[in-house]
C-alpha positions, 0 to 999 in steps of 0.5 A: 515470390518464395514458396515459403510464403505462400500461406501468408500471401493466401491470408494477405489475399483474403484479407484484401477481400474483405476490406475491399467488399466491407459494404457488402458485409456490412448490409449482411451485419446491420441485417444481423444487427436489427436481430440482435437488437430486440434481443438485447433490449428486450432480455440482456436490458431487463435483466441489467434494469433488475440487477440495477433495481437490486442493487439501490434497494440493497444499497438503500436498506444498508444507508438506513442500517447506518442511519440507525446506527447513527441514531443510536449513538447520538441517543445514548441508548444505555447511559454510561452508568447503567447498570442492570442489576441495579436497574431491571426495568429501564431495560425495558425502554432499551427493548423498547427503542429497539423495536422501534427500529425494527417495526418499520423494516422487511429487511432485518429481524432483529437488532443486538446492541453490545458494549464490551464493559457491560455483562448484558446484551440488549435487544429488540425482542429481550435483554441476555446475559453476555456469556449466554448470547455468544454461547448461541450464535455459532459463527459458520464457515470460520474458526474464530469465534463469534465473540472474538470477532465482536471483541476485535471489530473495527469496521464495519463486518458480515458474519454468518451465523447460527443463531439459537434464539432465532433457531436459523442461519442469519447474516450478522451485519456487525457497526463498531459502537465508538465513544466520545474519545472515537475509541471502540466501546462495544457493538450494534448488530442486525440480525438477517434471516436466510429466509428474509434476505431470500424473501426480500430479494423475491420481493425484487424480481418476477421470475426464475433466478439464482444467486450468492451473496458472500463477503470478501473472504469469499465466504457464503452469507445466503443463496438461493438456488433454482434449476435454470439455464442461464449463460450470464451471470450479474455482479456487483459489490452492495455499496457500503458494506464488503458484500458481493452479490452475484445471480442468475437469471432463466434464459428467455429464447427469443431469438431462434433458429428460424430465424438464422435459417432465414440468413442462410440465402443471403450469406450464399449470395454474399460468398459468391460475390467474394470468390468472383471480386478476390479473382479480380484483385490478385493481381493488385493483392501481390503488387501490393504484398511486396513491401511485407515480403521486405519488412519480413526480411528486415526482420530475418537480418535481426534473427527473429525468424527460426530458420527452416521453421513456419513462421506466419510474417506479419505475427513475427514482425508484430512480435519483434516490433512487440518485445523492442518496445517491451524492452524500450519501456523496461530501460526507461523505467531502470531509467527513472528508477536509478535516476530517483535513487541516485538524488535519494542516496545524494540527499539521505549524504545531506541530511547525514552531513560529514559529505560535502563541506559547501553548497558549491561541491554538492552542486558540482557533484549532482549538476542541475538535478537537484536544485537547492540553490535557495538561501532558506531551507525548511525540514519536515518529518511525516509520520503514519500512523499506520504503513502506507503501501502507497508512500512514494505515491503519496510523497509525490503529491506532496511535492507537486502540490509545494514545488507550487511556492519552493523547491521540495525533495521527500527522502526515504528513511530507515523507518517504514512509516515515515517520510523527510520533506526538504523545502528550499526557497529564496524569498523568507516571506515564503516560509509562512506560506509554505507552513500553512499549505503544509497544513491544510494539506495533512487532513487532506492526505489524511482522508484520501489515504486512509492514515493519521499523519503527524508532522514535525517541521524545523525552524528556518535556517539559511545555508545547506549545510543547515539541513542536518541541525534543521533534521534534528529539529523536525525530529525533536518536533515529531518527539512531541507527538507524544504530548500533542497527539497523533494526527496534529502539525507541531513547529520547532518554534513553538517546543524549543527552549533557550540554551544555557552557557553550559550547553555545548562544551567548545574546547572538548569538541576541538580537541577531539577532533584533532584527536580524530584526524590524527586517528590517536586512539588513546585521544581518541577515548579519552576525548569520547569519555570526556563528551560522555562524561559531559552528557551524563553530567549536565541537564541539557535538552534532548535536541541539544545532546543531539547536535552534540553526537551528530558533529562527532559522527559527522567528524568521524566521517570526514576523517575516514572516507572508507567509513562514510560511504557505507549506506547502513552507517547513514541509515543509522545515523538517521535513526539517532534522529529518532531517538527519544532520551538522552540516554539512548544516545549515550548508548549509541555513541558508546557502540560507535567508539566500539566500532572504531576500535574494532572491539569484540563484545563477548555474548551469553548462550542467552544472547546467542539464544534470542539471535536464533529466536530472531533468525527463526522469525525473520526466515518465516516471516519477513517476506510478507509486506506487513513484516517489521523488526517491531514484530520481531520484537514484540513476538520475543518480548524485547525492546526493539532497540534493545534486540538492535543493539543486540544483533549487532553486538553479536552477529556484527551486522545490522539486523535491517541488511540480515532481513533484506540479505533473506528477501533478496536470496528468495527474489533472486531464486524467483529471477532465475526460475520463474517468469513472473513480473518484477512488481509480482516478485516484489510483493512476495519478497516483503515489497510493497513499492516496487521502486523499492525494491528495485532500488535494494537489489541494485545496492545488494546485487550491483545490478537492477532485476531485469539485467539478473534475469537476463543471466539466466534467460 
């Protein structure tokens, strides 16, 4: 045996001895366990019981407060036409009603009722002028005024304030007050004095303690400090609030040093037995070590052991296996992400049209990874009222549910709050079942993801080449949310109207296709003018205008392979489906004509100033996951569509791709200079979803983030 392995051999020998003598060690462990069990049962279990007792009582009190809020909502405490100026005595009735909620409670001290459009604020003790009340209640630990916080409240929140009327620091527990349309019309506030909260906790605990009560931002709401000795701290979130309660109890000395000294003779005898037994089994240890040495030498052959250095054989082997396992997991994740990217790109090509002339051509390119062999198709667009950080998880759940009755695929879109779904099936009778499933899924998903969902569904058509038309139908359905409201499911069959005889200029379309195929600029210009004049002069529906424009763009793409392979062009074609007026679409098709003619538009100094502001906004804020083009437009004071068009005309590139380039530059720096996980880098450069980040990085950089990092490792 080599000398360099002697240290590890000793470790192996000791381990072998310990394993052989487990019964002896078990006797010692059993002896000490009995002592520890007494300590655990008398101290730790008692403390946990106290914590559970406090937690249940706080949750119970908060539940009572929520019940009171519900009672106030139902009681219509203040009539909608009530005015204090005209009926001041009615305020006594309000005060009496609020007092009935305070008298039976030892948890809170006062209740305040405040409506935004009322100049007065009511409590169980008095009626206040709104300005006077908020002038005497000051938020602690934050720069935001308490009045401003109340005017913007959306969910139950807690604030630490100084209330001059009570002359005390107070925890103000606030709940939004809703009207019949479920809009926030005011606030119900429950005031809990520091001393009252401390007195309440004291009534639940029988021995010395210290506690802190904080909100979700870490702001201190209440505390109690005593000079105690404690090795344990217990924390829990108070059910139904944003509170975090932490408490420590005075240690009780139940396990003394004399108990440990009593164990010394036992452990000395055990140690002697271990030494004698170890000498007897050295021979067997040497024999069993030989396979480990061979494995270590094999690891050395693959370069995991430093030559001339000190290496613990087992740790080196373990580290090598862990490294290989990590590499394998990264490769599996990259493979899954790459497959998803390819499927998504091919489905986007189907939606935009102009890439495939038949299902056979699509099948030849994609094989069995995308099964759209069914005869019929339904297209669904899901619109989120707010940005969803779990969009991929949402898409997978919807697809899994629909796959029980049909083939279903989801597609990412250029819109941050939108997903596309393609449903494919053979049996026409399944159309009703699919639509019923989508209708039932919407409210379930709204509850699970805390988001308002609007669904736009197309009609049912046959053939894979009908998908672009179905997408336009679903988009038209979704546009009706401005009439039918958010949180609804809208069917194209319910909103479509029959077209007139003049709804499609077929002869002009044929002439334009010939001009595009021949690449005759004069003929293309004449044909486009003919189309645009037709759209301007004929009162046709928005859906028909979109269909005509899609036909023009698909003709351009079929005759220009270089253009159709640009992913940004696919994104802009998809955005065409989201436009709300015919005039917007006419402007977009005119912009495409300028692109084909390569006409450089002149820009004014005002335009350049706006572009400079846009770039400053992007460079400053785009690494935030909540950043969007809408946010830039709001800050500058310009329409989103106009802003995107202006930026594209002046700079020659799409604004979305400039944002992506800034984010990717930062991602490259982090990959080059840090060891942060890919998921953390994704969130630091503005992407909620790590798969979206990897896909975007690969599109711009030509390789995955993991491969890019290896270049600098």
